[in-house]
N, CA and C atoms as a LAMMPS dump frame, in Angstrom:
ITEM: TIMESTEP
0
ITEM: NUMBER OF ATOMS
642
ITEM: BOX BOUNDS ff ff ff
-5.0000000000000000e+02 5.0000000000000000e+02
-5.0000000000000000e+02 5.0000000000000000e+02
-5.0000000000000000e+02 5.0000000000000000e+02
ITEM: ATOMS id mol type element x y z
1 1 1 N 70.534 109.76 208.62
2 1 2 C 71.272 109.755 209.89
3 1 3 C 71.413 111.18 210.395
4 2 1 N 70.277 111.789 210.72
5 2 2 C 70.353 113.153 211.213
6 2 3 C 70.442 114.147 210.082
7 3 1 N 70.624 115.39 210.428
8 3 2 C 70.645 116.452 209.43
9 3 3 C 71.915 117.265 209.595
10 4 1 N 72.334 117.853 208.496
11 4 2 C 73.49 118.745 208.548
12 4 3 C 73.096 120.025 209.249
13 5 1 N 73.891 120.425 210.217
14 5 2 C 73.615 121.663 210.939
15 5 3 C 74.492 122.759 210.359
16 6 1 N 73.881 123.727 209.691
17 6 2 C 74.631 124.808 209.068
18 6 3 C 74.831 125.94 210.068
19 7 1 N 75.822 126.765 209.77
20 7 2 C 76.086 127.917 210.62
21 7 3 C 74.959 128.931 210.452
22 8 1 N 74.172 129.103 211.484
23 8 2 C 73.067 130.061 211.466
24 8 3 C 72.85 130.545 212.884
25 9 1 N 72.144 131.611 213.037
26 9 2 C 71.836 132.136 214.356
27 9 3 C 70.577 131.458 214.868
28 10 1 N 70.661 130.86 216.033
29 10 2 C 69.522 130.192 216.631
30 10 3 C 69.18 130.925 217.911
31 11 1 N 67.965 131.426 217.984
32 11 2 C 67.556 132.278 219.083
33 11 3 C 66.651 131.527 220.037
34 12 1 N 66.253 132.216 221.08
35 12 2 C 65.206 131.703 221.967
36 12 3 C 65.673 130.598 222.876
37 13 1 N 65.259 129.339 222.553
38 13 2 C 65.434 128.23 223.486
39 13 3 C 66.89 127.954 223.801
40 14 1 N 67.835 128.323 222.896
41 14 2 C 69.235 128.009 223.122
42 14 3 C 69.977 129.075 223.928
43 15 1 N 69.367 130.218 224.203
44 15 2 C 70.092 131.304 224.857
45 15 3 C 70.53 130.929 226.255
46 16 1 N 69.706 130.221 227.001
47 16 2 C 70.086 129.809 228.349
48 16 3 C 71.207 128.796 228.31
49 17 1 N 71.176 127.903 227.3
50 17 2 C 72.252 126.92 227.157
51 17 3 C 73.57 127.614 226.856
52 18 1 N 73.515 128.647 226.007
53 18 2 C 74.738 129.359 225.64
54 18 3 C 75.396 129.971 226.87
55 19 1 N 74.622 130.512 227.773
56 19 2 C 75.171 131.13 228.966
57 19 3 C 75.855 130.106 229.854
58 20 1 N 75.389 128.853 229.781
59 20 2 C 75.952 127.81 230.63
60 20 3 C 77.196 127.184 230.044
61 21 1 N 77.534 127.544 228.785
62 21 2 C 78.629 126.873 228.099
63 21 3 C 79.765 127.842 227.825
64 22 1 N 80.391 128.314 228.88
65 22 2 C 81.399 129.36 228.755
66 22 3 C 82.604 128.919 227.946
67 23 1 N 82.932 127.626 227.959
68 23 2 C 84.117 127.157 227.26
69 23 3 C 83.798 126.64 225.865
70 24 1 N 82.569 126.827 225.383
71 24 2 C 82.196 126.382 224.042
72 24 3 C 81.584 127.572 223.305
73 25 1 N 82.407 128.415 222.677
74 25 2 C 81.925 129.677 222.125
75 25 3 C 80.97 129.479 220.959
76 26 1 N 79.999 130.355 220.87
77 26 2 C 79.021 130.299 219.805
78 26 3 C 77.636 130.045 220.357
79 27 1 N 76.728 129.733 219.472
80 27 2 C 75.354 129.433 219.846
81 27 3 C 75.218 127.935 220.056
82 28 1 N 74.801 127.542 221.239
83 28 2 C 74.706 126.124 221.57
84 28 3 C 73.559 125.48 220.806
85 29 1 N 73.872 124.403 220.085
86 29 2 C 72.856 123.673 219.328
87 29 3 C 72.619 122.277 219.891
88 30 1 N 73.513 121.836 220.753
89 30 2 C 73.312 120.546 221.42
90 30 3 C 74.064 120.571 222.745
91 31 1 N 73.442 120.023 223.777
92 31 2 C 74.112 119.936 225.069
93 31 3 C 73.592 118.727 225.84
94 32 1 N 74.506 117.944 226.365
95 32 2 C 74.153 116.83 227.237
96 32 3 C 74.709 117.164 228.621
97 33 1 N 73.817 117.336 229.582
98 33 2 C 74.223 117.681 230.946
99 33 3 C 74.377 116.456 231.834
100 34 1 N 74.216 115.279 231.267
101 34 2 C 74.434 114.007 231.966
102 34 3 C 73.58 113.866 233.224
103 35 1 N 72.351 114.336 233.135
104 35 2 C 71.416 114.085 234.237
105 35 3 C 70.689 112.763 234.049
106 36 1 N 70.637 112.291 232.799
107 36 2 C 70.054 110.988 232.471
108 36 3 C 70.669 110.535 231.155
109 37 1 N 70.625 109.245 230.9
110 37 2 C 71.228 108.715 229.686
111 37 3 C 70.511 109.242 228.45
112 38 1 N 71.272 109.682 227.454
113 38 2 C 70.733 110.151 226.188
114 38 3 C 70.381 108.945 225.32
115 39 1 N 69.187 108.964 224.741
116 39 2 C 68.718 107.81 223.964
117 39 3 C 69.567 107.563 222.727
118 40 1 N 70.302 108.568 222.269
119 40 2 C 71.121 108.433 221.07
120 40 3 C 72.581 108.107 221.376
121 41 1 N 72.865 107.779 222.625
122 41 2 C 74.215 107.443 223.066
123 41 3 C 74.186 106.044 223.678
124 42 1 N 74.96 105.135 223.123
125 42 2 C 74.955 103.752 223.595
126 42 3 C 75.859 103.615 224.813
127 43 1 N 75.254 103.539 226
128 43 2 C 76.03 103.436 227.237
129 43 3 C 75.995 102.015 227.807
130 44 1 N 75.559 101.053 227.016
131 44 2 C 75.526 99.666 227.485
132 44 3 C 76.945 99.16 227.741
133 45 1 N 77.132 98.259 228.698
134 45 2 C 78.463 97.693 228.93
135 45 3 C 79.038 97.1 227.645
136 46 1 N 80.331 97.298 227.467
137 46 2 C 80.996 96.81 226.255
138 46 3 C 82.357 96.253 226.641
139 47 1 N 82.461 94.928 226.647
140 47 2 C 83.708 94.306 227.059
141 47 3 C 84.051 94.653 228.491
142 48 1 N 85.226 95.209 228.697
143 48 2 C 85.669 95.567 230.049
144 48 3 C 85.398 97.029 230.355
145 49 1 N 84.455 97.629 229.632
146 49 2 C 84.118 99.037 229.867
147 49 3 C 82.653 99.17 230.243
148 50 1 N 82.378 100.183 231.061
149 50 2 C 80.997 100.48 231.424
150 50 3 C 80.845 101.986 231.576
151 51 1 N 79.606 102.453 231.425
152 51 2 C 79.313 103.881 231.502
153 51 3 C 78.073 104.071 232.358
154 52 1 N 78.167 104.99 233.313
155 52 2 C 76.991 105.359 234.091
156 52 3 C 76.758 106.854 233.937
157 53 1 N 75.491 107.236 233.783
158 53 2 C 75.128 108.636 233.575
159 53 3 C 74.111 109.038 234.631
160 54 1 N 74.479 109.997 235.472
161 54 2 C 73.578 110.468 236.525
162 54 3 C 74.202 111.669 237.215
163 55 1 N 73.343 112.553 237.729
164 55 2 C 73.798 113.643 238.578
165 55 3 C 74.767 114.602 237.942
166 56 1 N 74.726 114.746 236.599
167 56 2 C 75.627 115.66 235.921
168 56 3 C 76.946 115.052 235.509
169 57 1 N 77.106 113.742 235.688
170 57 2 C 78.356 113.068 235.347
171 57 3 C 78.107 111.888 234.42
172 58 1 N 79.007 111.707 233.453
173 58 2 C 79.099 110.462 232.699
174 58 3 C 80.393 109.798 233.136
175 59 1 N 80.28 108.728 233.905
176 59 2 C 81.453 108.061 234.468
177 59 3 C 81.803 106.857 233.607
178 60 1 N 82.995 106.893 233.027
179 60 2 C 83.459 105.811 232.159
180 60 3 C 84.471 104.977 232.936
181 61 1 N 84.139 103.717 233.143
182 61 2 C 85.007 102.806 233.884
183 61 3 C 85.667 101.85 232.904
184 62 1 N 86.987 101.833 232.934
185 62 2 C 87.795 100.98 232.064
186 62 3 C 88.494 99.974 232.959
187 63 1 N 87.968 98.736 232.981
188 63 2 C 88.389 97.755 233.98
189 63 3 C 89.754 97.15 233.713
190 64 1 N 90.284 97.329 232.512
191 64 2 C 91.591 96.788 232.15
192 64 3 C 92.518 97.898 231.686
193 65 1 N 93.825 97.69 231.769
194 65 2 C 94.751 98.67 231.205
195 65 3 C 94.693 98.671 229.682
196 66 1 N 95.091 99.795 229.097
197 66 2 C 95.291 99.916 227.656
198 66 3 C 94.046 99.583 226.843
199 67 1 N 92.899 100.079 227.294
200 67 2 C 91.667 99.942 226.526
201 67 3 C 90.985 101.307 226.459
202 68 1 N 89.984 101.425 225.606
203 68 2 C 89.282 102.69 225.468
204 68 3 C 87.795 102.482 225.298
205 69 1 N 87.064 103.583 225.424
206 69 2 C 85.617 103.558 225.173
207 69 3 C 85.227 104.878 224.536
208 70 1 N 84.861 104.805 223.272
209 70 2 C 84.334 105.969 222.59
210 70 3 C 82.825 105.955 222.651
211 71 1 N 82.224 107.136 222.745
212 71 2 C 80.773 107.274 222.799
213 71 3 C 80.349 108.342 221.802
214 72 1 N 79.62 107.923 220.763
215 72 2 C 79.206 108.815 219.688
216 72 3 C 77.698 109.041 219.766
217 73 1 N 77.297 110.301 219.632
218 73 2 C 75.876 110.646 219.568
219 73 3 C 75.399 110.447 218.126
220 74 1 N 74.527 109.472 217.933
221 74 2 C 74.01 109.223 216.593
222 74 3 C 72.755 110.061 216.379
223 75 1 N 73.003 111.363 216.251
224 75 2 C 71.919 112.327 216.033
225 75 3 C 72.297 113.209 214.845
226 76 1 N 72.528 114.481 215.087
227 76 2 C 72.84 115.415 214.014
228 76 3 C 74.28 115.269 213.538
229 77 1 N 74.471 115.627 212.274
230 77 2 C 75.809 115.743 211.71
231 77 3 C 76.156 117.229 211.644
232 78 1 N 77.391 117.56 212.003
233 78 2 C 77.782 118.964 212.119
234 78 3 C 78.86 119.307 211.106
235 79 1 N 78.703 120.484 210.499
236 79 2 C 79.751 121.027 209.656
237 79 3 C 80.73 121.796 210.526
238 80 1 N 80.815 123.112 210.351
239 80 2 C 81.707 123.929 211.179
240 80 3 C 81.08 124.093 212.558
241 81 1 N 81.8 123.696 213.591
242 81 2 C 81.237 123.724 214.939
243 81 3 C 82.343 123.618 215.972
244 82 1 N 82.013 124.003 217.208
245 82 2 C 82.879 123.758 218.359
246 82 3 C 82.303 122.584 219.141
247 83 1 N 83.153 121.631 219.464
248 83 2 C 82.751 120.433 220.217
249 83 3 C 83.548 120.435 221.513
250 84 1 N 82.848 120.419 222.653
251 84 2 C 83.506 120.681 223.933
252 84 3 C 83.066 119.689 225.008
253 85 1 N 84.005 119.326 225.87
254 85 2 C 83.671 118.555 227.065
255 85 3 C 84.705 118.861 228.141
256 86 1 N 84.361 118.499 229.364
257 86 2 C 85.283 118.619 230.502
258 86 3 C 85.33 117.269 231.202
259 87 1 N 86.521 116.865 231.599
260 87 2 C 86.653 115.572 232.269
261 87 3 C 87.68 115.666 233.388
262 88 1 N 87.599 114.712 234.296
263 88 2 C 88.648 114.566 235.299
264 88 3 C 88.858 113.089 235.588
265 89 1 N 90.045 112.773 236.062
266 89 2 C 90.329 111.426 236.55
267 89 3 C 90.015 111.397 238.045
268 90 1 N 89.966 110.213 238.605
269 90 2 C 89.781 110.105 240.045
270 90 3 C 91.105 110.372 240.753
271 91 1 N 91.057 111.174 241.779
272 91 2 C 92.276 111.438 242.549
273 91 3 C 92.798 110.176 243.216
274 92 1 N 91.903 109.176 243.364
275 92 2 C 92.302 107.923 244.007
276 92 3 C 92.88 106.909 243.023
277 93 1 N 92.74 107.152 241.718
278 93 2 C 93.362 106.269 240.723
279 93 3 C 94.872 106.477 240.723
280 94 1 N 95.59 105.479 240.211
281 94 2 C 97.002 105.71 239.936
282 94 3 C 97.087 106.805 238.875
283 95 1 N 97.86 107.839 239.154
284 95 2 C 97.932 108.992 238.256
285 95 3 C 98.968 108.692 237.185
286 96 1 N 98.506 108.027 236.109
287 96 2 C 99.429 107.588 235.072
288 96 3 C 99.094 108.282 233.752
289 97 1 N 98.568 107.566 232.792
290 97 2 C 98.315 108.201 231.496
291 97 3 C 96.875 107.999 231.04
292 98 1 N 95.926 108.153 231.963
293 98 2 C 94.516 108.144 231.586
294 98 3 C 94.236 109.363 230.708
295 99 1 N 93.492 109.159 229.641
296 99 2 C 93.27 110.231 228.679
297 99 3 C 91.777 110.404 228.42
298 100 1 N 91.345 111.651 228.257
299 100 2 C 89.963 111.946 227.914
300 100 3 C 89.9 112.985 226.825
301 101 1 N 88.799 112.99 226.077
302 101 2 C 88.695 113.986 225.031
303 101 3 C 87.412 113.905 224.248
304 102 1 N 87.401 114.589 223.091
305 102 2 C 86.203 114.671 222.256
306 102 3 C 86.415 113.937 220.93
307 103 1 N 85.329 113.381 220.437
308 103 2 C 85.287 112.762 219.115
309 103 3 C 84.677 113.771 218.142
310 104 1 N 85.263 113.879 216.96
311 104 2 C 84.741 114.785 215.941
312 104 3 C 84.986 114.168 214.569
313 105 1 N 84.333 114.753 213.557
314 105 2 C 84.433 114.244 212.183
315 105 3 C 84.197 112.732 212.137
316 106 1 N 83.188 112.295 212.851
317 106 2 C 82.893 110.86 212.899
318 106 3 C 81.848 110.48 211.859
319 107 1 N 82.061 109.353 211.213
320 107 2 C 81.049 108.743 210.352
321 107 3 C 80.299 107.681 211.15
322 108 1 N 81.068 106.906 211.905
323 108 2 C 80.541 105.892 212.816
324 108 3 C 81.711 105.453 213.683
325 109 1 N 81.588 104.304 214.36
326 109 2 C 82.671 103.869 215.244
327 109 3 C 83.893 103.342 214.495
328 110 1 N 83.795 103.21 213.194
329 110 2 C 84.947 102.743 212.419
330 110 3 C 85.691 103.883 211.743
331 111 1 N 85.181 105.112 211.874
332 111 2 C 85.781 106.237 211.172
333 111 3 C 85.543 107.526 211.947
334 112 1 N 86.564 107.98 212.675
335 112 2 C 86.441 109.236 213.42
336 112 3 C 87.807 109.709 213.893
337 113 1 N 87.833 110.983 214.335
338 113 2 C 89.006 111.574 214.97
339 113 3 C 88.692 111.772 216.451
340 114 1 N 89.736 111.722 217.283
341 114 2 C 89.566 111.988 218.709
342 114 3 C 90.731 112.842 219.203
343 115 1 N 90.384 113.928 219.89
344 115 2 C 91.364 114.845 220.479
345 115 3 C 91.434 114.552 221.964
346 116 1 N 92.599 114.069 222.423
347 116 2 C 92.783 113.64 223.803
348 116 3 C 93.72 114.569 224.563
349 117 1 N 93.453 114.712 225.86
350 117 2 C 94.396 115.332 226.793
351 117 3 C 94.783 114.294 227.838
352 118 1 N 96.053 114.306 228.233
353 118 2 C 96.559 113.404 229.267
354 118 3 C 96.993 114.226 230.471
355 119 1 N 96.184 114.271 231.543
356 119 2 C 96.552 115.087 232.707
357 119 3 C 97.868 114.653 233.349
358 120 1 N 98.084 113.366 233.467
359 120 2 C 99.291 112.896 234.156
360 120 3 C 100.562 113.276 233.406
361 121 1 N 100.498 113.222 232.085
362 121 2 C 101.678 113.52 231.283
363 121 3 C 101.736 114.974 230.83
364 122 1 N 100.626 115.704 231.001
365 122 2 C 100.611 117.086 230.554
366 122 3 C 100.784 117.204 229.057
367 123 1 N 100.057 116.37 228.311
368 123 2 C 100.22 116.354 226.867
369 123 3 C 98.884 116.136 226.176
370 124 1 N 98.892 116.261 224.849
371 124 2 C 97.69 116.049 224.053
372 124 3 C 98.065 115.341 222.757
373 125 1 N 97.057 114.78 222.101
374 125 2 C 97.255 114.134 220.807
375 125 3 C 95.93 114.09 220.079
376 126 1 N 95.999 113.926 218.766
377 126 2 C 94.819 113.615 217.965
378 126 3 C 95.065 112.273 217.3
379 127 1 N 94.159 111.34 217.552
380 127 2 C 94.236 110.008 216.954
381 127 3 C 93.078 109.837 215.987
382 128 1 N 93.286 109.02 214.984
383 128 2 C 92.258 108.789 213.973
384 128 3 C 91.964 107.307 213.85
385 129 1 N 90.689 106.967 213.968
386 129 2 C 90.254 105.623 213.655
387 129 3 C 90.018 105.568 212.149
388 130 1 N 90.888 104.86 211.467
389 130 2 C 90.881 104.865 210.011
390 130 3 C 89.848 103.862 209.494
391 131 1 N 89.008 104.274 208.537
392 131 2 C 88.024 103.339 207.988
393 131 3 C 88.671 102.05 207.498
394 132 1 N 88.056 100.931 207.835
395 132 2 C 88.585 99.637 207.428
396 132 3 C 89.66 99.097 208.346
397 133 1 N 89.959 99.836 209.431
398 133 2 C 90.984 99.419 210.382
399 133 3 C 90.373 99.331 211.767
400 134 1 N 90.995 98.551 212.628
401 134 2 C 90.552 98.485 214.025
402 134 3 C 91.586 99.087 214.959
403 135 1 N 92.493 99.871 214.41
404 135 2 C 93.543 100.47 215.227
405 135 3 C 93.653 101.955 214.915
406 136 1 N 94.335 102.668 215.807
407 136 2 C 94.496 104.11 215.669
408 136 3 C 95.639 104.453 214.715
409 137 1 N 95.469 105.538 213.989
410 137 2 C 96.561 106.218 213.31
411 137 3 C 96.791 107.529 214.05
412 138 1 N 98.012 108.017 214.025
413 138 2 C 98.356 109.239 214.748
414 138 3 C 98.261 110.431 213.813
415 139 1 N 97.29 111.3 214.075
416 139 2 C 97.162 112.528 213.29
417 139 3 C 98.079 113.617 213.846
418 140 1 N 98.122 113.753 215.173
419 140 2 C 99.084 114.619 215.865
420 140 3 C 99.667 113.796 217.008
421 141 1 N 100.98 113.607 217.06
422 141 2 C 101.574 112.795 218.129
423 141 3 C 101.448 113.472 219.489
424 142 1 N 101.624 112.682 220.541
425 142 2 C 101.547 113.241 221.894
426 142 3 C 102.55 114.383 222.043
427 143 1 N 102.031 115.526 222.47
428 143 2 C 102.803 116.762 222.523
429 143 3 C 102.601 117.42 223.882
430 144 1 N 103.678 117.803 224.532
431 144 2 C 103.58 118.439 225.848
432 144 3 C 102.937 119.816 225.724
433 145 1 N 102.127 120.179 226.739
434 145 2 C 101.495 121.498 226.748
435 145 3 C 101.254 121.941 228.177
436 146 1 N 101.623 123.192 228.461
437 146 2 C 101.367 123.764 229.782
438 146 3 C 99.889 124.067 230.004
439 147 1 N 99.072 123.956 228.963
440 147 2 C 97.642 124.213 229.114
441 147 3 C 96.95 123.114 229.911
442 148 1 N 97.539 121.936 229.971
443 148 2 C 96.927 120.799 230.662
444 148 3 C 97.127 120.935 232.166
445 149 1 N 96.055 120.744 232.929
446 149 2 C 96.142 120.719 234.392
447 149 3 C 96.731 119.375 234.825
448 150 1 N 97.954 119.413 235.354
449 150 2 C 98.652 118.175 235.737
450 150 3 C 98.487 117.904 237.231
451 151 1 N 97.235 117.722 237.644
452 151 2 C 96.915 117.466 239.041
453 151 3 C 95.917 116.324 239.089
454 152 1 N 96.164 115.326 239.93
455 152 2 C 95.245 114.197 240.047
456 152 3 C 93.866 114.685 240.466
457 153 1 N 92.855 114.301 239.705
458 153 2 C 91.491 114.692 240.027
459 153 3 C 91.066 116.04 239.499
460 154 1 N 91.994 116.839 238.939
461 154 2 C 91.647 118.163 238.424
462 154 3 C 90.89 118.054 237.112
463 155 1 N 90.02 119.025 236.842
464 155 2 C 89.243 119.031 235.61
465 155 3 C 90.05 119.653 234.471
466 156 1 N 89.904 119.073 233.284
467 156 2 C 90.477 119.627 232.067
468 156 3 C 89.384 119.736 231.012
469 157 1 N 89.265 120.916 230.414
470 157 2 C 88.296 121.137 229.352
471 157 3 C 88.995 121.011 228.004
472 158 1 N 88.382 120.282 227.094
473 158 2 C 88.936 120.114 225.752
474 158 3 C 87.9 120.578 224.734
475 159 1 N 88.4 121.225 223.682
476 159 2 C 87.508 121.763 222.65
477 159 3 C 88.155 121.623 221.29
478 160 1 N 87.373 121.182 220.316
479 160 2 C 87.769 121.198 218.91
480 160 3 C 86.847 122.159 218.185
481 161 1 N 87.434 123.071 217.432
482 161 2 C 86.657 124.031 216.648
483 161 3 C 86.979 123.795 215.184
484 162 1 N 86 123.256 214.441
485 162 2 C 86.246 122.873 213.059
486 162 3 C 85.758 123.946 212.09
487 163 1 N 86.488 124.076 210.991
488 163 2 C 86.102 124.965 209.898
489 163 3 C 86.669 124.374 208.614
490 164 1 N 85.792 123.85 207.786
491 164 2 C 86.258 123.175 206.579
492 164 3 C 87.092 121.965 206.943
493 165 1 N 88.303 121.903 206.425
494 165 2 C 89.202 120.783 206.717
495 165 3 C 90.149 121.081 207.88
496 166 1 N 89.94 122.228 208.54
497 166 2 C 90.8 122.624 209.654
498 166 3 C 90.105 122.363 210.994
499 167 1 N 90.876 121.927 211.968
500 167 2 C 90.368 121.755 213.327
501 167 3 C 91.346 122.438 214.278
502 168 1 N 90.864 123.462 214.984
503 168 2 C 91.673 124.127 216.005
504 168 3 C 91.45 123.431 217.342
505 169 1 N 92.51 123.219 218.079
506 169 2 C 92.48 122.41 219.292
507 169 3 C 92.744 123.28 220.515
508 170 1 N 91.869 123.166 221.511
509 170 2 C 91.977 123.985 222.715
510 170 3 C 91.928 123.097 223.961
511 171 1 N 92.747 123.436 224.945
512 171 2 C 92.685 122.815 226.271
513 171 3 C 92.587 123.938 227.288
514 172 1 N 91.559 123.887 228.112
515 172 2 C 91.325 124.927 229.114
516 172 3 C 91.381 126.323 228.496
517 173 1 N 90.721 126.44 227.33
518 173 2 C 90.565 127.689 226.581
519 173 3 C 91.865 128.23 225.996
520 174 1 N 92.915 127.432 225.954
521 174 2 C 94.158 127.84 225.314
522 174 3 C 94.361 126.999 224.059
523 175 1 N 94.603 127.663 222.925
524 175 2 C 94.827 126.899 221.702
525 175 3 C 96.187 126.221 221.764
526 176 1 N 96.191 124.914 221.491
527 176 2 C 97.423 124.135 221.583
528 176 3 C 97.865 123.58 220.239
529 177 1 N 97.01 123.658 219.224
530 177 2 C 97.406 123.122 217.931
531 177 3 C 96.31 123.28 216.898
532 178 1 N 96.663 122.916 215.654
533 178 2 C 95.733 122.936 214.525
534 178 3 C 95.97 121.686 213.689
535 179 1 N 94.888 121.104 213.221
536 179 2 C 94.954 119.874 212.431
537 179 3 C 94.276 120.103 211.092
538 180 1 N 94.876 119.593 210.033
539 180 2 C 94.216 119.511 208.738
540 180 3 C 93.812 118.053 208.517
541 181 1 N 92.512 117.822 208.316
542 181 2 C 92.036 116.455 208.199
543 181 3 C 91.006 116.297 207.105
544 182 1 N 90.253 115.21 207.19
545 182 2 C 89.265 114.872 206.173
546 182 3 C 87.898 114.68 206.818
547 183 1 N 87.075 115.722 206.852
548 183 2 C 85.733 115.579 207.423
549 183 3 C 84.862 114.69 206.536
550 184 1 N 83.869 114.028 207.126
551 184 2 C 82.932 113.257 206.305
552 184 3 C 82.105 114.191 205.423
553 185 1 N 81.742 113.706 204.255
554 185 2 C 80.863 114.477 203.387
555 185 3 C 79.521 114.681 204.085
556 186 1 N 79.037 115.916 204.085
557 186 2 C 77.748 116.199 204.698
558 186 3 C 77.792 116.467 206.176
559 187 1 N 78.99 116.508 206.773
560 187 2 C 79.102 116.781 208.201
561 187 3 C 79.388 115.524 209.003
562 188 1 N 79.884 115.718 210.219
563 188 2 C 80.299 114.592 211.043
564 188 3 C 79.532 114.478 212.344
565 189 1 N 79.476 113.272 212.864
566 189 2 C 78.934 113.031 214.195
567 189 3 C 79.984 113.401 215.239
568 190 1 N 79.559 113.515 216.498
569 190 2 C 80.457 113.926 217.568
570 190 3 C 80.229 113.053 218.802
571 191 1 N 81.159 113.153 219.756
572 191 2 C 81.025 112.399 221
573 191 3 C 82.216 112.632 221.9
574 192 1 N 82.442 111.7 222.825
575 192 2 C 83.583 111.826 223.736
576 192 3 C 84.231 110.457 223.904
577 193 1 N 85.461 110.451 224.425
578 193 2 C 86.263 109.227 224.423
579 193 3 C 87.142 109.177 225.667
580 194 1 N 87.413 107.976 226.121
581 194 2 C 88.257 107.762 227.297
582 194 3 C 89.224 106.621 227.024
583 195 1 N 90.469 106.786 227.448
584 195 2 C 91.495 105.751 227.332
585 195 3 C 92.068 105.463 228.711
586 196 1 N 92.268 104.177 229.006
587 196 2 C 92.86 103.816 230.301
588 196 3 C 94.377 103.863 230.231
589 197 1 N 94.979 103.819 231.4
590 197 2 C 96.431 103.758 231.507
591 197 3 C 96.963 102.475 230.86
592 198 1 N 98.223 102.514 230.462
593 198 2 C 98.855 101.32 229.889
594 198 3 C 99.044 100.213 230.914
595 199 1 N 98.987 100.553 232.191
596 199 2 C 99.354 99.577 233.215
597 199 3 C 98.28 99.301 234.262
598 200 1 N 97.162 100.042 234.228
599 200 2 C 96.151 99.805 235.261
600 200 3 C 94.768 100.219 234.778
601 201 1 N 93.743 99.769 235.495
602 201 2 C 92.374 100.197 235.222
603 201 3 C 92.232 101.691 235.486
604 202 1 N 91.22 102.303 234.89
605 202 2 C 91.047 103.748 235.022
606 202 3 C 89.567 104.116 235.05
607 203 1 N 89.294 105.259 235.662
608 203 2 C 87.955 105.833 235.651
609 203 3 C 88.066 107.294 235.252
610 204 1 N 87.261 107.708 234.28
611 204 2 C 87.206 109.112 233.871
612 204 3 C 85.778 109.606 234.015
613 205 1 N 85.648 110.823 234.496
614 205 2 C 84.337 111.418 234.732
615 205 3 C 84.187 112.639 233.826
616 206 1 N 83.167 112.606 232.971
617 206 2 C 82.873 113.716 232.063
618 206 3 C 81.721 114.523 232.651
619 207 1 N 81.874 115.837 232.648
620 207 2 C 80.889 116.714 233.306
621 207 3 C 80.295 117.698 232.306
622 208 1 N 79.649 117.172 231.313
623 208 2 C 78.989 118 230.319
624 208 3 C 79.611 117.881 228.94
625 209 1 N 78.75 117.963 227.936
626 209 2 C 79.178 117.872 226.526
627 209 3 C 78.347 118.865 225.737
628 210 1 N 79.025 119.673 224.901
629 210 2 C 78.34 120.767 224.215
630 210 3 C 78.823 120.883 222.772
631 211 1 N 77.9 121.225 221.886
632 211 2 C 78.228 121.594 220.509
633 211 3 C 77.665 122.99 220.272
634 212 1 N 78.502 123.879 219.711
635 212 2 C 78.077 125.248 219.429
636 212 3 C 78.525 125.654 218.031
637 213 1 N 77.783 126.555 217.398
638 213 2 C 78.146 127.069 216.091
639 213 3 C 78.198 128.589 216.14
640 214 1 N 78.919 129.169 215.188
641 214 2 C 79.05 130.618 215.14
642 214 3 C 78.489 131.15 213.823
């Protein structure tokens, strides 16, 4: 299931990608610019969720309240790395508690961590999909942070920087917390995730996804 990506210097083809990824420090080893669907990302409709990828956007539509859609790249497994994405809600949606973020330390869809930011509430959390369970456990509870852009339709960048069992959490390039967790043996898969409001349908738009190493 892919290869472990070790911390090394990668030259040449990645230099242009690195320049384009200002909020993901290090040498870029993977980047999805959402110009077309990635073959290793399952964007097929799933229940009341759908995903469209075009024109630099991955648009996740959650047709019901209180549902989510995680999207994992089944490609390389990463050890120490920065995992970054930027998302916004629609300014025309009800500005409630739609949440977007990155998936890290994933084994598959039954075992992963997700770092979320909530623009409407100005808060963040880390949730864990526990192996053998179909529900979330709370690794870090929802916590208020001034780093979150609390404006309908505004973009928020989220980044997880992992090192061993530690994960540093950043929103809009400001560190907001640190998590001690359990990475998968041999490195973890990565991706992005969207949660709808508790009371209404939601749409989240992701504008790029990057993995970088130092």
